[in-house]
N, C-alpha and C positions, 0 to 999 in steps of 0.2 A: 863509600857512599854514606852520607850523613844527612841529618835534617835538624831543623830548629823550630820549636813551637812558636817562637816569637815572629818568625819571618815567613813561615810557609803554612800551607793549608792542605787539608784532606778534602777531596771531592767525592761525594756519594752520587752515583748514577742510578736512579731508581728510588722512589719515595714510598715504596710499600712497607710492609712490616719489617723486613730485614734491613732495608735502607734506613728506616727510622731508628731501628735498634742500634745499628752501627753509629749513626749520628749521636745518639745518646751516650754510647760508650766513649766515642772520641772526645766529645765536649767535656765529659766527666774527667778526662785526663788533661784538660786545658788546651786542646787543639781547636783551631778555627776550622769550621766545617761548612762547606757549600753543598747544598742539596739540589740536584738537578733532576727534572722529570720532563719527558718530551710531551706530556699532556699539560697544556697550559693551566696554571692554577693549582696543580696537584702538589707541587713542592711547598707552596704556601700553606696548603691544608695540612701537609705533613708537619710543619713547624707548629701549627695550632694543636695538633694531636700530641706532639712531643711536649709542648708546654703543659698540657693537661696531665700527662703522665709524670713529668718531673715534679709538678706540684703535689700530686698524690703520693709520690715516693718520698718527698720531703716531709709530708704530714705523717707518713708511716715510719719515718726515720730510716728509710732504706735508700736514700739518695747516695749515689756513688761519687767519690772524689772529694776534694777539699773545697770546691767552689759551690756557692749557693745556686738556687734555681735561676735568679736573674743574671748571675755571672755566666752560667752555662748557656742560657738563651742568647746572651749578647755575642756569643761565639758562632751562632748559627745564622746562615743566610740562605734564601731560596732563589732559584734561578730557572727560567724557562729557556735560556739561551746556553747551549753547551759550551761554546767558546768562552763566554764570560764565566761560566761555572768552573772552568779548568784553569783560569788564570792564576798563577802562583802556586798551584798544587804540586806537591812532591809525591803524593800517593793518591791513586784513584781506586776506589772500591766500588766495583760494579755489583748492583743488587737488583737487577731486573728479573723477570720470571724465568723459570727453569726451562728454557728452550734454546737449543744450540744456535739456531740461525739468529735469534735475537741477540744473544751474547756476542756472537761473532761480529754482527753489524755494529753493536755498541763500541767494541774495541777498535774496529776499523775506523770509526768516526773519531773516537778519542785520540787515537794515535796521530791523526792529522792535525791536532791542535796542541800537542804537548811536546816538550823536548825529550831528548834521548835518555835523560837521567831520571825521568818520572817513572815510578813503579806502577805497573798496571796489575790490579788484583781483582780476582773474581770470587763471588760468594757461592759459586755452584756447589751443590751437595753431592753430585754424582758424575758430572761431565768431566772427562779427562782434559788436562791442560793442553795436551797436544792437539785436541780438537777445538777447544774454546779459543785458543790463540792462533789458530791456523792461518788467519788472514793478516796477522801482525807481521810487520817487516823485521822489527827488532824484538825477538822473543826472549832475549837474555834478561830483560827486566820484567818478565811476566811471572805471576805466581797465583795459586789458588789460596785464598784465606777463607776456609769453610767454617762458619760459625755453627754452633748448636743452638737451635731455636728453643727458647728466646735468648738471644746473645747477652742481654743485659743481666740475666740471672744465671744462666749456664755459661761459664766462662771459657770452656774449651774452644780452641780454634785450631783446625788442622791446616798446616801449611804444606802445600803440595807443589813441587817445582815442575816447570816445563823441562823437557830434556835439555834445553838450551839455557835455562836459568843460571845465572852466575851466583856463586856463594854470597857475594855482598848483598844481593837482593833478599836472599833467605834470611841473612843476619839482620837486615834493616827491618823486615816484616816481623821477625821474632822479637826484636827489641821494641818496636812500636807496640805490638800486642801486649807484651809484658808491662810496658810503661803505663798503658791505659787500664791495667788490671785484669786483662784476659789471661788465660792459661794456654799458651801456644805449644803445639807439638809439631816436630819437623819430620815429614816423610822424606826419605832419601830419593825416592823416585815415584812416578805416578803409577797407580794401580786402581782397577775398577773398585768402586765403593770406598776408596780411601781406607782409613783404619776403623773409625767409629762404626760405620755402617756394616763393615765386614764382621766385626764382633757382634753387633746388634743382630744381624741376619742369622748368625750361628745360634744365638740364643732363641730367636724367633723360630728357627727351624726345629730345634729340639723341643721347644714348647708345643709346636704343632704335633710332633711325634708322641709326646707324653699324653696329650689330650686326645690324640687319635682323630683329629679332624683333617680330612684330606681336602685339597683345593677343590676337587670335584664335588665333594659333599658340600663344601662352603658355597659353591656356585650353583648348587642344585636349586636354591631359592631364586626364582626368576627376577624378583625385584632387586635382590642383592647382586645378581649377575649383571643387570643393566647398570647399576651404580658403579660396580667394580670396573666394568669395561669402560665406562665413561671416565673414570679416574686414571685409566691407563692410556687414554688417547687424547687427553686435553692437557694444556700446560699445568704445571704443578699448582700454581696459585689459584687457578680456577677450580681445582679440586676441593678447596677449602669449603665451598658452598655445600658440598655433599657430606662433609664430615659429620655434622650433627645428625642428619637423617640416617646415615650409615650406622652410626653408633646406636641409634634407637632401634633400627632394624636388626642389627647384629645381636643386640641384647634380647629382643623379643623372639628372634628366630633360633638363636643358638643355645639359649639357657632355658632349660626345663624348670618347672617349679621347684624341683628338688635341688636345683643349683648345679646339676650335672649337665654337661653339654648335650643337647638333644641329638647331635650328630655322632656322639661318642658310642663306640661299641662298648657297652657297659661291662662285658666280660674281659675285654682286652685293654680298655682305656685305663691309664695309670692314675690320672688326676683330673679334676674338674677345671673348667675355664677359670672360674673365680679363684681357685686355689693356686693355679700355676702363676696367676698374677700376684698373689700374695707371696709366693716364693721370692719374687723379685722385690716387691714394695716393702715387705717386712723382713726380708732376709738378705739376699745378695745385693740388692740395691742399697740397703743401709750400710752394709760392709764396704761395698765398692765406692761409696761416697767418701770414705776416709782412707782406704787402702786398696791398691790394685791387685789383680789376680797373681801376678808374678811375685810381688812382695808378700802376699798372703801365703803362697806356697813356701817361700823362703823362711818365713817366721813360724810356719806351722810344723816344721820338721826339726828334730833335735840338732841335726847337723846342717841345716839350711838347704839351699837349692841342690847341692851336690847329692844329698840323700834322696831328694825328690827325683832327680834325674836317674839315679841308680835304680830306684824302685820302678820308674817308668820303663827303663830298659829291661829290667828283669821281667816285668809284667808282659811286655811286648814279646820277648823272646820265648817265654815259657807258657803264657796263657792266652795267646792271641786268638785262639779259636773260641774261647769263652769270654772274651772281653770286647763286646761290641763298641764300647766307647773308644778303646785304643786301636780298634781295627779300622776306624774311619780314616780317610786320606791324610789328615794333617800330620799324625805321628810318624807313619812310615816315611813321609817325605823329610821329616826332621831327623830320622835316625842316622843318616850319613854324618851329621855334625855332632851327634850326641857324644860320641867317643872323644872327639877333640875338646868339647866343652868340659867333659868330666876330667880329662887329663889336665887341662889348664886350671880347673878349680882345685883339684887334689894337689897339684904341684905348687 
């Protein structure tokens, strides 16, 4: 499965923030991009917004790619007709709001207008491919390409296959994302939360524990409760309208004048809300921008990862009762293969 920038096009379905961002990424790599939206006039408005952003990026000397603004804009077109938007496309990137029914309907409609060799890709951040593509007849060409918001600045893309996705589709998506300057990672199979959000949620969960805020405490404030529930029951993009107000309420309700979280048990709480954020922004975040957790462990021990794994195994077998970090579920599940990993590394 191959493609050519000169003869084929990428179609973006959905002209919201993610759709516009994808369009900017793809044209920066020299690809022709058609933007489709089922709301008349929205795709045209998207191009107007993209033009504004590209001009600002050029002025700030942050424009991506080797093409200038006018050259990138010349690669863009807007469409209110789906069939017209899909003509000549080799890759379709769905970017509608995060609602399963909506995405399923989009792909069902798209499939009726494209050939068997066209790759169907979704931007979903949490819905499993087996659900998103459940109404598709040929699921072998389906894949999740989950960008990190904002995709133009944060280059990671999680590629998650449907159980029926063929390797050639994964390779095409990986090659495309790499070519346009993104940083794709390949998941071997689907899993709830994919990779980024699972790591993110683990960090968030430990942050909650260190600050000693429980969900019950957080929701004790009735106004926060209403806003939180609203954001769990409406489509993702509609939640954006609550963000600024929630941030204002969270700041005024959770932070006492002293900077210590008002909901924290001051005798048991380990750290303040402000300081746990600093742990990430001035510490781990700075480190992980350049080097990942596994590589950090490998370089941080005199004998590399083999030494780290030996220490983990020793700690688990000898101090499990006094080591709450190592007694959490992830390590015990990992233990069956620790011995094999150590044997391979030592040999």
